[in-house]
CHARMM-style PDB file with segment names, atoms N, HN, CA, C and O in Angstrom:
ATOM      1  N   MET     1      16.864  19.401  -5.646  1.00  0.00      PROA
ATOM      2  CA  MET     1      16.081  18.070  -6.138  1.00  0.00      PROA
ATOM      3  C   MET     1      16.260  16.932  -6.652  1.00  0.00      PROA
ATOM      4  O   MET     1      15.846  17.067  -7.804  1.00  0.00      PROA
ATOM      5  N   ASN     2      16.681  15.705  -6.502  1.00  0.00      PROA
ATOM      6  HN  ASN     2      17.017  15.596  -5.566  1.00  0.00      PROA
ATOM      7  CA  ASN     2      16.881  14.383  -7.312  1.00  0.00      PROA
ATOM      8  C   ASN     2      15.424  14.491  -7.492  1.00  0.00      PROA
ATOM      9  O   ASN     2      14.618  14.821  -6.622  1.00  0.00      PROA
ATOM     10  N   ASP     3      15.030  13.999  -9.417  1.00  0.00      PROA
ATOM     11  HN  ASP     3      15.685  13.732 -10.123  1.00  0.00      PROA
ATOM     12  CA  ASP     3      14.158  13.935  -9.838  1.00  0.00      PROA
ATOM     13  C   ASP     3      14.829  11.942 -10.046  1.00  0.00      PROA
ATOM     14  O   ASP     3      15.879  11.371  -9.754  1.00  0.00      PROA
ATOM     15  N   GLN     4      13.635  11.551 -10.628  1.00  0.00      PROA
ATOM     16  HN  GLN     4      12.781  12.015 -10.865  1.00  0.00      PROA
ATOM     17  CA  GLN     4      13.404  10.273 -10.071  1.00  0.00      PROA
ATOM     18  C   GLN     4      12.215   9.895 -11.543  1.00  0.00      PROA
ATOM     19  O   GLN     4      11.230   9.188 -11.333  1.00  0.00      PROA
ATOM     20  N   PRO     5      12.433  10.340 -12.634  1.00  0.00      PROA
ATOM     21  CA  PRO     5      11.164  10.111 -13.376  1.00  0.00      PROA
ATOM     22  C   PRO     5      11.121   8.497 -13.704  1.00  0.00      PROA
ATOM     23  O   PRO     5      10.010   8.175 -14.125  1.00  0.00      PROA
ATOM     24  N   ASN     6      11.962   7.508 -13.626  1.00  0.00      PROA
ATOM     25  HN  ASN     6      12.864   7.769 -13.284  1.00  0.00      PROA
ATOM     26  CA  ASN     6      10.969   6.262 -14.161  1.00  0.00      PROA
ATOM     27  C   ASN     6      10.694   5.433 -12.197  1.00  0.00      PROA
ATOM     28  O   ASN     6      10.781   4.211 -12.076  1.00  0.00      PROA
ATOM     29  N   ASN     7      10.427   6.231 -11.088  1.00  0.00      PROA
ATOM     30  HN  ASN     7      10.356   7.223 -11.186  1.00  0.00      PROA
ATOM     31  CA  ASN     7      10.465   5.156 -10.053  1.00  0.00      PROA
ATOM     32  C   ASN     7       8.683   5.618  -9.819  1.00  0.00      PROA
ATOM     33  O   ASN     7       8.381   6.712  -9.341  1.00  0.00      PROA
ATOM     34  N   PRO     8       7.983   4.923 -10.105  1.00  0.00      PROA
ATOM     35  CA  PRO     8       6.396   4.932 -10.629  1.00  0.00      PROA
ATOM     36  C   PRO     8       6.214   5.529  -8.661  1.00  0.00      PROA
ATOM     37  O   PRO     8       5.387   6.388  -8.354  1.00  0.00      PROA
ATOM     38  N   LEU     9       7.046   4.931  -7.723  1.00  0.00      PROA
ATOM     39  HN  LEU     9       7.718   4.232  -7.972  1.00  0.00      PROA
ATOM     40  CA  LEU     9       6.690   5.677  -5.981  1.00  0.00      PROA
ATOM     41  C   LEU     9       7.478   7.011  -5.839  1.00  0.00      PROA
ATOM     42  O   LEU     9       7.672   7.579  -4.764  1.00  0.00      PROA
ATOM     43  N   HSD    10       7.851   7.384  -6.891  1.00  0.00      PROA
ATOM     44  HN  HSD    10       7.694   6.922  -7.764  1.00  0.00      PROA
ATOM     45  CA  HSD    10       8.793   9.412  -6.661  1.00  0.00      PROA
ATOM     46  C   HSD    10       7.224   9.848  -5.583  1.00  0.00      PROA
ATOM     47  O   HSD    10       6.193   9.613  -6.212  1.00  0.00      PROA
ATOM     48  N   GLY    11       7.089  10.154  -4.800  1.00  0.00      PROA
ATOM     49  HN  GLY    11       7.927  10.345  -4.289  1.00  0.00      PROA
ATOM     50  CA  GLY    11       6.164  11.498  -5.035  1.00  0.00      PROA
ATOM     51  C   GLY    11       4.796  10.434  -4.177  1.00  0.00      PROA
ATOM     52  O   GLY    11       3.664  10.873  -3.976  1.00  0.00      PROA
ATOM     53  N   VAL    12       5.144   9.356  -3.876  1.00  0.00      PROA
ATOM     54  HN  VAL    12       6.064   8.999  -4.039  1.00  0.00      PROA
ATOM     55  CA  VAL    12       3.436   8.645  -3.268  1.00  0.00      PROA
ATOM     56  C   VAL    12       4.006   8.728  -1.935  1.00  0.00      PROA
ATOM     57  O   VAL    12       5.194   8.519  -1.689  1.00  0.00      PROA
ATOM     58  N   THR    13       3.199   9.011  -1.163  1.00  0.00      PROA
ATOM     59  HN  THR    13       2.234   9.181  -1.363  1.00  0.00      PROA
ATOM     60  CA  THR    13       2.265   8.940   0.583  1.00  0.00      PROA
ATOM     61  C   THR    13       1.920   7.336   0.508  1.00  0.00      PROA
ATOM     62  O   THR    13       1.505   6.772  -0.504  1.00  0.00      PROA
ATOM     63  N   LEU    14       2.172   6.718   1.765  1.00  0.00      PROA
ATOM     64  HN  LEU    14       2.509   7.176   2.587  1.00  0.00      PROA
ATOM     65  CA  LEU    14       2.293   6.109   2.258  1.00  0.00      PROA
ATOM     66  C   LEU    14       0.784   5.265   1.961  1.00  0.00      PROA
ATOM     67  O   LEU    14       0.418   4.330   1.249  1.00  0.00      PROA
ATOM     68  N   ALA    15       0.153   6.217   2.982  1.00  0.00      PROA
ATOM     69  HN  ALA    15       0.451   6.976   3.561  1.00  0.00      PROA
ATOM     70  CA  ALA    15      -1.104   7.013   3.591  1.00  0.00      PROA
ATOM     71  C   ALA    15      -1.756   6.641   1.862  1.00  0.00      PROA
ATOM     72  O   ALA    15      -2.645   5.798   1.738  1.00  0.00      PROA
ATOM     73  N   ARG    16      -1.149   7.426   0.557  1.00  0.00      PROA
ATOM     74  HN  ARG    16      -0.427   8.111   0.657  1.00  0.00      PROA
ATOM     75  CA  ARG    16      -2.077   6.982  -0.408  1.00  0.00      PROA
ATOM     76  C   ARG    16      -1.608   5.713  -0.841  1.00  0.00      PROA
ATOM     77  O   ARG    16      -2.607   5.010  -0.993  1.00  0.00      PROA
ATOM     78  N   MET    17      -0.798   5.210  -1.055  1.00  0.00      PROA
ATOM     79  HN  MET    17       0.014   5.781  -0.930  1.00  0.00      PROA
ATOM     80  CA  MET    17      -0.853   4.179  -1.684  1.00  0.00      PROA
ATOM     81  C   MET    17      -2.100   3.017  -0.445  1.00  0.00      PROA
ATOM     82  O   MET    17      -3.101   2.387  -0.787  1.00  0.00      PROA
ATOM     83  N   VAL    18      -1.724   3.091   0.393  1.00  0.00      PROA
ATOM     84  HN  VAL    18      -0.911   3.602   0.671  1.00  0.00      PROA
ATOM     85  CA  VAL    18      -2.802   2.462   1.623  1.00  0.00      PROA
ATOM     86  C   VAL    18      -4.387   2.719   1.063  1.00  0.00      PROA
ATOM     87  O   VAL    18      -5.079   1.718   0.875  1.00  0.00      PROA
ATOM     88  N   GLU    19      -4.829   3.764   0.857  1.00  0.00      PROA
ATOM     89  HN  GLU    19      -4.267   4.576   1.009  1.00  0.00      PROA
ATOM     90  CA  GLU    19      -5.512   4.552   0.612  1.00  0.00      PROA
ATOM     91  C   GLU    19      -6.290   3.811  -0.884  1.00  0.00      PROA
ATOM     92  O   GLU    19      -7.229   3.034  -1.054  1.00  0.00      PROA
ATOM     93  N   ASP    20      -5.076   4.721  -2.024  1.00  0.00      PROA
ATOM     94  HN  ASP    20      -4.313   5.353  -1.886  1.00  0.00      PROA
ATOM     95  CA  ASP    20      -5.812   3.636  -3.288  1.00  0.00      PROA
ATOM     96  C   ASP    20      -6.118   2.151  -3.405  1.00  0.00      PROA
ATOM     97  O   ASP    20      -7.044   1.635  -4.032  1.00  0.00      PROA
ATOM     98  N   LEU    21      -5.259   1.615  -2.755  1.00  0.00      PROA
ATOM     99  HN  LEU    21      -4.507   2.034  -2.247  1.00  0.00      PROA
ATOM    100  CA  LEU    21      -5.575  -0.313  -2.865  1.00  0.00      PROA
ATOM    101  C   LEU    21      -6.587  -0.656  -2.138  1.00  0.00      PROA
ATOM    102  O   LEU    21      -6.976  -1.823  -2.187  1.00  0.00      PROA
ATOM    103  N   SER    22      -7.358   0.479  -1.142  1.00  0.00      PROA
ATOM    104  HN  SER    22      -7.042   1.427  -1.102  1.00  0.00      PROA
ATOM    105  CA  SER    22      -7.986  -0.367  -0.181  1.00  0.00      PROA
ATOM    106  C   SER    22      -9.841  -0.159  -0.993  1.00  0.00      PROA
ATOM    107  O   SER    22     -10.943  -0.690  -0.857  1.00  0.00      PROA
ATOM    108  N   ASP    23      -9.129   1.096  -1.943  1.00  0.00      PROA
ATOM    109  HN  ASP    23      -8.234   1.527  -2.053  1.00  0.00      PROA
ATOM    110  CA  ASP    23     -10.337   2.073  -2.721  1.00  0.00      PROA
ATOM    111  C   ASP    23     -10.686   0.747  -3.837  1.00  0.00      PROA
ATOM    112  O   ASP    23     -11.832   0.454  -4.179  1.00  0.00      PROA
ATOM    113  N   TYR    24      -9.526   0.083  -4.276  1.00  0.00      PROA
ATOM    114  HN  TYR    24      -8.595   0.320  -3.998  1.00  0.00      PROA
ATOM    115  CA  TYR    24      -9.287  -0.390  -5.924  1.00  0.00      PROA
ATOM    116  C   TYR    24      -9.382  -1.806  -5.167  1.00  0.00      PROA
ATOM    117  O   TYR    24     -10.059  -2.567  -5.858  1.00  0.00      PROA
ATOM    118  N   TYR    25      -8.948  -2.405  -4.015  1.00  0.00      PROA
ATOM    119  HN  TYR    25      -8.398  -1.787  -3.453  1.00  0.00      PROA
ATOM    120  CA  TYR    25      -9.457  -4.419  -3.206  1.00  0.00      PROA
ATOM    121  C   TYR    25     -10.973  -4.125  -2.894  1.00  0.00      PROA
ATOM    122  O   TYR    25     -11.965  -4.604  -3.443  1.00  0.00      PROA
ATOM    123  N   GLY    26     -10.870  -2.998  -1.627  1.00  0.00      PROA
ATOM    124  HN  GLY    26     -10.063  -2.609  -1.181  1.00  0.00      PROA
ATOM    125  CA  GLY    26     -11.335  -3.548  -0.743  1.00  0.00      PROA
ATOM    126  C   GLY    26     -10.531  -3.983   0.706  1.00  0.00      PROA
ATOM    127  O   GLY    26      -9.409  -4.489   0.696  1.00  0.00      PROA
ATOM    128  N   TRP    27     -11.033  -3.797   1.513  1.00  0.00      PROA
ATOM    129  HN  TRP    27     -11.945  -3.386   1.521  1.00  0.00      PROA
ATOM    130  CA  TRP    27      -9.856  -4.409   2.815  1.00  0.00      PROA
ATOM    131  C   TRP    27      -9.614  -5.785   2.663  1.00  0.00      PROA
ATOM    132  O   TRP    27      -8.480  -6.247   2.797  1.00  0.00      PROA
ATOM    133  N   GLU    28     -10.533  -6.432   2.411  1.00  0.00      PROA
ATOM    134  HN  GLU    28     -11.454  -6.057   2.302  1.00  0.00      PROA
ATOM    135  CA  GLU    28     -11.301  -8.124   2.524  1.00  0.00      PROA
ATOM    136  C   GLU    28      -9.377  -8.306   1.171  1.00  0.00      PROA
ATOM    137  O   GLU    28      -8.251  -8.774   1.338  1.00  0.00      PROA
ATOM    138  N   GLU    29      -9.901  -7.812   0.358  1.00  0.00      PROA
ATOM    139  HN  GLU    29     -10.816  -7.432   0.222  1.00  0.00      PROA
ATOM    140  CA  GLU    29      -9.338  -8.312  -0.138  1.00  0.00      PROA
ATOM    141  C   GLU    29      -7.807  -8.001  -0.388  1.00  0.00      PROA
ATOM    142  O   GLU    29      -7.032  -8.693  -1.049  1.00  0.00      PROA
ATOM    143  N   LEU    30      -7.613  -7.176   0.074  1.00  0.00      PROA
ATOM    144  HN  LEU    30      -8.243  -6.614   0.611  1.00  0.00      PROA
ATOM    145  CA  LEU    30      -6.358  -6.294   0.066  1.00  0.00      PROA
ATOM    146  C   LEU    30      -5.764  -7.596   1.519  1.00  0.00      PROA
ATOM    147  O   LEU    30      -4.608  -8.014   1.455  1.00  0.00      PROA
ATOM    148  N   GLY    31      -6.591  -8.018   2.552  1.00  0.00      PROA
ATOM    149  HN  GLY    31      -7.530  -7.679   2.604  1.00  0.00      PROA
ATOM    150  CA  GLY    31      -6.130  -8.855   3.398  1.00  0.00      PROA
ATOM    151  C   GLY    31      -5.442 -10.245   3.230  1.00  0.00      PROA
ATOM    152  O   GLY    31      -4.465 -10.799   3.732  1.00  0.00      PROA
ATOM    153  N   ARG    32      -6.878 -10.726   1.815  1.00  0.00      PROA
ATOM    154  HN  ARG    32      -7.672 -10.276   1.406  1.00  0.00      PROA
ATOM    155  CA  ARG    32      -6.136 -11.955   1.388  1.00  0.00      PROA
ATOM    156  C   ARG    32      -5.179 -11.699   0.409  1.00  0.00      PROA
ATOM    157  O   ARG    32      -4.818 -12.799  -0.011  1.00  0.00      PROA
ATOM    158  N   LEU    33      -4.347 -10.447  -0.401  1.00  0.00      PROA
ATOM    159  HN  LEU    33      -4.640  -9.554  -0.060  1.00  0.00      PROA
ATOM    160  CA  LEU    33      -3.197 -10.239  -0.696  1.00  0.00      PROA
ATOM    161  C   LEU    33      -2.153 -10.284   0.252  1.00  0.00      PROA
ATOM    162  O   LEU    33      -1.276 -11.132   0.090  1.00  0.00      PROA
ATOM    163  N   ILE    34      -2.095  -9.446   1.301  1.00  0.00      PROA
ATOM    164  HN  ILE    34      -2.808  -8.758   1.433  1.00  0.00      PROA
ATOM    165  CA  ILE    34      -1.396  -9.494   1.870  1.00  0.00      PROA
ATOM    166  C   ILE    34      -1.770  -9.817   3.088  1.00  0.00      PROA
ATOM    167  O   ILE    34      -2.529  -9.048   3.678  1.00  0.00      PROA
ATOM    168  N   PRO    35      -1.392 -10.822   3.620  1.00  0.00      PROA
ATOM    169  CA  PRO    35      -2.031 -11.367   5.333  1.00  0.00      PROA
ATOM    170  C   PRO    35      -1.847 -10.626   6.279  1.00  0.00      PROA
ATOM    171  O   PRO    35      -1.797 -11.438   7.203  1.00  0.00      PROA
ATOM    172  N   VAL    36      -1.654  -9.269   6.885  1.00  0.00      PROA
ATOM    173  HN  VAL    36      -1.694  -8.609   6.135  1.00  0.00      PROA
ATOM    174  CA  VAL    36      -1.385  -8.723   7.946  1.00  0.00      PROA
ATOM    175  C   VAL    36      -3.013  -8.240   8.634  1.00  0.00      PROA
ATOM    176  O   VAL    36      -4.180  -8.106   8.266  1.00  0.00      PROA
ATOM    177  N   ARG    37      -2.441  -8.146   9.462  1.00  0.00      PROA
ATOM    178  HN  ARG    37      -1.493  -8.254   9.761  1.00  0.00      PROA
ATOM    179  CA  ARG    37      -3.757  -7.876  10.538  1.00  0.00      PROA
ATOM    180  C   ARG    37      -4.222  -6.606  10.459  1.00  0.00      PROA
ATOM    181  O   ARG    37      -5.280  -6.432   9.854  1.00  0.00      PROA
ATOM    182  N   CYS    38      -3.731  -5.798  10.881  1.00  0.00      PROA
ATOM    183  HN  CYS    38      -2.872  -5.939  11.373  1.00  0.00      PROA
ATOM    184  CA  CYS    38      -4.187  -4.484   9.777  1.00  0.00      PROA
ATOM    185  C   CYS    38      -4.808  -4.405   8.886  1.00  0.00      PROA
ATOM    186  O   CYS    38      -5.610  -3.473   8.819  1.00  0.00      PROA
ATOM    187  N   PHE    39      -4.685  -5.487   7.670  1.00  0.00      PROA
ATOM    188  HN  PHE    39      -4.034  -6.244   7.725  1.00  0.00      PROA
ATOM    189  CA  PHE    39      -5.700  -5.059   6.976  1.00  0.00      PROA
ATOM    190  C   PHE    39      -6.788  -6.583   6.630  1.00  0.00      PROA
ATOM    191  O   PHE    39      -7.118  -7.057   5.543  1.00  0.00      PROA
ATOM    192  N   THR    40      -7.137  -7.054   8.096  1.00  0.00      PROA
ATOM    193  HN  THR    40      -6.869  -6.669   8.979  1.00  0.00      PROA
ATOM    194  CA  THR    40      -8.147  -7.850   8.312  1.00  0.00      PROA
ATOM    195  C   THR    40      -8.591  -8.122   9.399  1.00  0.00      PROA
ATOM    196  O   THR    40      -9.129  -9.218   9.242  1.00  0.00      PROA
ATOM    197  N   PHE    41      -8.732  -7.757  10.603  1.00  0.00      PROA
ATOM    198  HN  PHE    41      -8.296  -6.867  10.730  1.00  0.00      PROA
ATOM    199  CA  PHE    41      -9.271  -6.961  11.403  1.00  0.00      PROA
ATOM    200  C   PHE    41      -9.255  -5.347  11.667  1.00  0.00      PROA
ATOM    201  O   PHE    41      -8.454  -4.413  11.626  1.00  0.00      PROA
ATOM    202  N   GLU    42     -10.118  -5.502  11.852  1.00  0.00      PROA
ATOM    203  HN  GLU    42     -10.768  -6.261  11.885  1.00  0.00      PROA
ATOM    204  CA  GLU    42     -11.118  -3.586  12.064  1.00  0.00      PROA
ATOM    205  C   GLU    42      -9.764  -2.664  11.735  1.00  0.00      PROA
ATOM    206  O   GLU    42      -8.874  -2.102  12.374  1.00  0.00      PROA
ATOM    207  N   PRO    43     -10.196  -2.874  10.214  1.00  0.00      PROA
ATOM    208  CA  PRO    43      -8.959  -2.244   9.196  1.00  0.00      PROA
ATOM    209  C   PRO    43      -9.007  -0.639   9.229  1.00  0.00      PROA
ATOM    210  O   PRO    43      -9.968   0.044   9.584  1.00  0.00      PROA
ATOM    211  N   SER    44      -8.033  -0.289   8.880  1.00  0.00      PROA
ATOM    212  HN  SER    44      -7.253  -0.844   8.592  1.00  0.00      PROA
ATOM    213  CA  SER    44      -8.045   1.295   8.817  1.00  0.00      PROA
ATOM    214  C   SER    44      -7.302   2.077   8.258  1.00  0.00      PROA
ATOM    215  O   SER    44      -6.219   1.540   8.493  1.00  0.00      PROA
ATOM    216  N   VAL    45      -7.105   2.855   7.753  1.00  0.00      PROA
ATOM    217  HN  VAL    45      -7.985   3.292   7.562  1.00  0.00      PROA
ATOM    218  CA  VAL    45      -5.878   3.682   6.777  1.00  0.00      PROA
ATOM    219  C   VAL    45      -4.928   3.975   7.580  1.00  0.00      PROA
ATOM    220  O   VAL    45      -3.796   3.792   7.133  1.00  0.00      PROA
ATOM    221  N   SER    46      -5.096   4.694   9.475  1.00  0.00      PROA
ATOM    222  HN  SER    46      -6.016   4.843   9.838  1.00  0.00      PROA
ATOM    223  CA  SER    46      -4.262   5.310  10.569  1.00  0.00      PROA
ATOM    224  C   SER    46      -4.182   3.418  11.454  1.00  0.00      PROA
ATOM    225  O   SER    46      -3.555   3.137  12.475  1.00  0.00      PROA
ATOM    226  N   SER    47      -5.018   2.497  10.622  1.00  0.00      PROA
ATOM    227  HN  SER    47      -5.528   2.725   9.792  1.00  0.00      PROA
ATOM    228  CA  SER    47      -3.742   1.648  11.980  1.00  0.00      PROA
ATOM    229  C   SER    47      -2.973   1.135  10.854  1.00  0.00      PROA
ATOM    230  O   SER    47      -1.818   1.214  11.272  1.00  0.00      PROA
ATOM    231  N   SER    48      -2.904   0.466   9.205  1.00  0.00      PROA
ATOM    232  HN  SER    48      -3.843   0.402   8.866  1.00  0.00      PROA
ATOM    233  CA  SER    48      -1.937   0.222   8.605  1.00  0.00      PROA
ATOM    234  C   SER    48      -1.292   1.140   8.549  1.00  0.00      PROA
ATOM    235  O   SER    48      -0.215   0.674   8.921  1.00  0.00      PROA
ATOM    236  N   LEU    49      -1.032   2.695   8.251  1.00  0.00      PROA
ATOM    237  HN  LEU    49      -1.907   3.074   7.948  1.00  0.00      PROA
ATOM    238  CA  LEU    49       0.062   3.161   8.343  1.00  0.00      PROA
ATOM    239  C   LEU    49       1.143   2.831  10.456  1.00  0.00      PROA
ATOM    240  O   LEU    49       2.228   2.399  10.845  1.00  0.00      PROA
ATOM    241  N   LYS    50       0.359   3.182  10.833  1.00  0.00      PROA
ATOM    242  HN  LYS    50      -0.523   3.533  10.517  1.00  0.00      PROA
ATOM    243  CA  LYS    50       1.197   2.670  12.022  1.00  0.00      PROA
ATOM    244  C   LYS    50       2.128   1.259  11.930  1.00  0.00      PROA
ATOM    245  O   LYS    50       3.280   0.970  12.251  1.00  0.00      PROA
ATOM    246  N   PHE    51       1.032   0.569  11.336  1.00  0.00      PROA
ATOM    247  HN  PHE    51       0.095   0.804  11.076  1.00  0.00      PROA
ATOM    248  CA  PHE    51       2.002  -1.080  11.450  1.00  0.00      PROA
ATOM    249  C   PHE    51       2.849  -0.982  10.532  1.00  0.00      PROA
ATOM    250  O   PHE    51       4.054  -1.088  10.760  1.00  0.00      PROA
ATOM    251  N   LEU    52       2.361  -0.765   9.356  1.00  0.00      PROA
ATOM    252  HN  LEU    52       1.382  -0.678   9.171  1.00  0.00      PROA
ATOM    253  CA  LEU    52       3.715  -0.151   8.014  1.00  0.00      PROA
ATOM    254  C   LEU    52       4.538  -0.142   8.318  1.00  0.00      PROA
ATOM    255  O   LEU    52       5.409  -1.012   8.283  1.00  0.00      PROA
ATOM    256  N   ARG    53       4.532   1.714   9.066  1.00  0.00      PROA
ATOM    257  HN  ARG    53       3.825   2.421   9.094  1.00  0.00      PROA
ATOM    258  CA  ARG    53       5.662   2.309   8.939  1.00  0.00      PROA
ATOM    259  C   ARG    53       6.841   2.377  10.475  1.00  0.00      PROA
ATOM    260  O   ARG    53       7.478   3.260  11.052  1.00  0.00      PROA
ATOM    261  N   LYS    54       6.614   0.803  10.648  1.00  0.00      PROA
ATOM    262  HN  LYS    54       6.097   0.086  10.180  1.00  0.00      PROA
ATOM    263  CA  LYS    54       7.574  -0.480  12.014  1.00  0.00      PROA
ATOM    264  C   LYS    54       7.529  -1.695  11.710  1.00  0.00      PROA
ATOM    265  O   LYS    54       7.871  -2.613  12.455  1.00  0.00      PROA
ATOM    266  N   THR    55       6.851  -1.866   9.923  1.00  0.00      PROA
ATOM    267  HN  THR    55       6.573  -1.120   9.318  1.00  0.00      PROA
ATOM    268  CA  THR    55       7.518  -3.014   9.680  1.00  0.00      PROA
ATOM    269  C   THR    55       7.459  -2.958   8.030  1.00  0.00      PROA
ATOM    270  O   THR    55       6.513  -2.985   7.243  1.00  0.00      PROA
ATOM    271  N   PRO    56       9.009  -2.859   7.840  1.00  0.00      PROA
ATOM    272  CA  PRO    56       9.700  -3.022   6.879  1.00  0.00      PROA
ATOM    273  C   PRO    56       9.082  -4.654   5.859  1.00  0.00      PROA
ATOM    274  O   PRO    56       8.327  -4.200   5.000  1.00  0.00      PROA
ATOM    275  N   TRP    57       9.117  -5.415   5.782  1.00  0.00      PROA
ATOM    276  HN  TRP    57       9.730  -5.784   6.480  1.00  0.00      PROA
ATOM    277  CA  TRP    57       9.018  -6.369   5.179  1.00  0.00      PROA
ATOM    278  C   TRP    57       7.350  -6.330   4.777  1.00  0.00      PROA
ATOM    279  O   TRP    57       7.000  -7.123   3.903  1.00  0.00      PROA
ATOM    280  N   ALA    58       6.681  -5.756   5.166  1.00  0.00      PROA
ATOM    281  HN  ALA    58       6.965  -5.112   5.876  1.00  0.00      PROA
ATOM    282  CA  ALA    58       5.128  -5.515   4.811  1.00  0.00      PROA
ATOM    283  C   ALA    58       5.034  -3.579   3.850  1.00  0.00      PROA
ATOM    284  O   ALA    58       4.651  -3.098   2.784  1.00  0.00      PROA
ATOM    285  N   ARG    59       5.466  -3.285   4.729  1.00  0.00      PROA
ATOM    286  HN  ARG    59       5.777  -3.676   5.594  1.00  0.00      PROA
ATOM    287  CA  ARG    59       5.734  -1.699   3.829  1.00  0.00      PROA
ATOM    288  C   ARG    59       6.055  -2.432   2.260  1.00  0.00      PROA
ATOM    289  O   ARG    59       5.194  -2.376   1.381  1.00  0.00      PROA
ATOM    290  N   GLU    60       7.282  -3.064   2.046  1.00  0.00      PROA
ATOM    291  HN  GLU    60       7.981  -3.110   2.760  1.00  0.00      PROA
ATOM    292  CA  GLU    60       7.857  -3.465   1.013  1.00  0.00      PROA
ATOM    293  C   GLU    60       6.489  -3.975   0.413  1.00  0.00      PROA
ATOM    294  O   GLU    60       5.917  -3.074  -0.201  1.00  0.00      PROA
ATOM    295  N   LYS    61       5.688  -5.388   0.426  1.00  0.00      PROA
ATOM    296  HN  LYS    61       6.152  -6.120   0.925  1.00  0.00      PROA
ATOM    297  CA  LYS    61       4.188  -5.274  -0.123  1.00  0.00      PROA
ATOM    298  C   LYS    61       3.323  -5.142  -0.139  1.00  0.00      PROA
ATOM    299  O   LYS    61       2.395  -5.938  -0.285  1.00  0.00      PROA
ATOM    300  N   VAL    62       3.358  -3.366   0.107  1.00  0.00      PROA
ATOM    301  HN  VAL    62       4.112  -2.720   0.226  1.00  0.00      PROA
ATOM    302  CA  VAL    62       2.005  -2.679  -0.152  1.00  0.00      PROA
ATOM    303  C   VAL    62       2.904  -2.124  -1.524  1.00  0.00      PROA
ATOM    304  O   VAL    62       2.647  -2.525  -2.659  1.00  0.00      PROA
ATOM    305  N   GLU    63       3.680  -1.423  -1.309  1.00  0.00      PROA
ATOM    306  HN  GLU    63       3.888  -1.097  -0.387  1.00  0.00      PROA
ATOM    307  CA  GLU    63       4.345  -1.068  -2.395  1.00  0.00      PROA
ATOM    308  C   GLU    63       4.719  -2.083  -3.489  1.00  0.00      PROA
ATOM    309  O   GLU    63       3.999  -1.719  -4.419  1.00  0.00      PROA
ATOM    310  N   ALA    64       5.168  -2.761  -3.765  1.00  0.00      PROA
ATOM    311  HN  ALA    64       5.752  -3.056  -3.009  1.00  0.00      PROA
ATOM    312  CA  ALA    64       4.558  -4.047  -4.462  1.00  0.00      PROA
ATOM    313  C   ALA    64       3.479  -4.301  -5.131  1.00  0.00      PROA
ATOM    314  O   ALA    64       3.763  -4.309  -6.329  1.00  0.00      PROA
ATOM    315  N   LEU    65       2.227  -4.543  -4.926  1.00  0.00      PROA
ATOM    316  HN  LEU    65       1.996  -4.537  -3.953  1.00  0.00      PROA
ATOM    317  CA  LEU    65       1.163  -4.306  -4.631  1.00  0.00      PROA
ATOM    318  C   LEU    65       0.486  -2.868  -5.626  1.00  0.00      PROA
ATOM    319  O   LEU    65      -0.159  -2.667  -6.654  1.00  0.00      PROA
ATOM    320  N   TYR    66       1.228  -2.023  -4.366  1.00  0.00      PROA
ATOM    321  HN  TYR    66       1.752  -2.187  -3.531  1.00  0.00      PROA
ATOM    322  CA  TYR    66       0.578  -0.455  -5.549  1.00  0.00      PROA
ATOM    323  C   TYR    66       1.091  -0.444  -6.799  1.00  0.00      PROA
ATOM    324  O   TYR    66       0.332  -0.333  -7.762  1.00  0.00      PROA
ATOM    325  N   VAL    67       2.525  -0.565  -6.964  1.00  0.00      PROA
ATOM    326  HN  VAL    67       3.141  -0.655  -6.182  1.00  0.00      PROA
ATOM    327  CA  VAL    67       3.456  -0.716  -8.998  1.00  0.00      PROA
ATOM    328  C   VAL    67       2.380  -2.064  -9.407  1.00  0.00      PROA
ATOM    329  O   VAL    67       1.579  -2.144 -10.338  1.00  0.00      PROA
ATOM    330  N   HSD    68       2.566  -2.621  -8.802  1.00  0.00      PROA
ATOM    331  HN  HSD    68       3.217  -2.557  -8.045  1.00  0.00      PROA
ATOM    332  CA  HSD    68       1.858  -3.547  -9.840  1.00  0.00      PROA
ATOM    333  C   HSD    68       0.478  -3.460 -10.165  1.00  0.00      PROA
ATOM    334  O   HSD    68       0.188  -3.920 -11.269  1.00  0.00      PROA
ATOM    335  N   THR    69      -0.692  -2.862  -9.302  1.00  0.00      PROA
ATOM    336  HN  THR    69      -0.456  -2.488  -8.405  1.00  0.00      PROA
ATOM    337  CA  THR    69      -1.766  -2.368  -9.473  1.00  0.00      PROA
ATOM    338  C   THR    69      -1.590  -1.666 -10.079  1.00  0.00      PROA
ATOM    339  O   THR    69      -2.346  -1.807 -11.041  1.00  0.00      PROA
ATOM    340  N   LEU    70      -0.664  -0.406 -10.249  1.00  0.00      PROA
ATOM    341  HN  LEU    70      -0.050  -0.292  -9.469  1.00  0.00      PROA
ATOM    342  CA  LEU    70      -0.721   0.833 -11.390  1.00  0.00      PROA
ATOM    343  C   LEU    70      -0.607   0.092 -12.203  1.00  0.00      PROA
ATOM    344  O   LEU    70      -1.544  -0.622 -12.560  1.00  0.00      PROA
ATOM    345  N   ARG    71       0.518   0.051 -12.705  1.00  0.00      PROA
ATOM    346  HN  ARG    71       1.278   0.632 -12.416  1.00  0.00      PROA
ATOM    347  CA  ARG    71       0.554  -1.052 -14.755  1.00  0.00      PROA
ATOM    348  C   ARG    71      -0.709  -1.946 -14.518  1.00  0.00      PROA
ATOM    349  O   ARG    71      -0.695  -2.448 -15.642  1.00  0.00      PROA
ATOM    350  N   LEU    72      -1.796  -2.533 -13.912  1.00  0.00      PROA
ATOM    351  HN  LEU    72      -1.808  -2.126 -12.999  1.00  0.00      PROA
ATOM    352  CA  LEU    72      -2.987  -3.398 -14.300  1.00  0.00      PROA
ATOM    353  C   LEU    72      -3.849  -2.162 -15.189  1.00  0.00      PROA
ATOM    354  O   LEU    72      -4.303  -2.139 -16.333  1.00  0.00      PROA
ATOM    355  N   THR    73      -3.829  -1.125 -14.021  1.00  0.00      PROA
ATOM    356  HN  THR    73      -3.460  -1.144 -13.092  1.00  0.00      PROA
ATOM    357  CA  THR    73      -4.926   0.584 -13.748  1.00  0.00      PROA
ATOM    358  C   THR    73      -4.169   1.298 -15.682  1.00  0.00      PROA
ATOM    359  O   THR    73      -4.386   2.419 -16.141  1.00  0.00      PROA
ATOM    360  N   ARG    74      -3.825   0.835 -15.958  1.00  0.00      PROA
ATOM    361  HN  ARG    74      -3.648  -0.076 -15.585  1.00  0.00      PROA
ATOM    362  CA  ARG    74      -2.363   2.560 -17.001  1.00  0.00      PROA
ATOM    363  C   ARG    74      -3.123   1.545 -18.286  1.00  0.00      PROA
ATOM    364  OT1 ARG    74      -2.879   1.767 -19.472  1.00  0.00      PROA
TER     365      ARG     74
END
């Protein structure tokens, strides 16, 4: 197993990131921070995961916001 002690995303699933971000910011604010339809129109974790798994640039934005949010809350 490859240990990655300096990688804050190691072991964190995309579903967990979306759930944590939506809990922390709320869907409305999350949609403002990352303006994609899955966050702004009838948002849900399920629809977000479908979109993010197919859209690398949006997933990168979610990952970056998640890392930024981790730093704010520590």
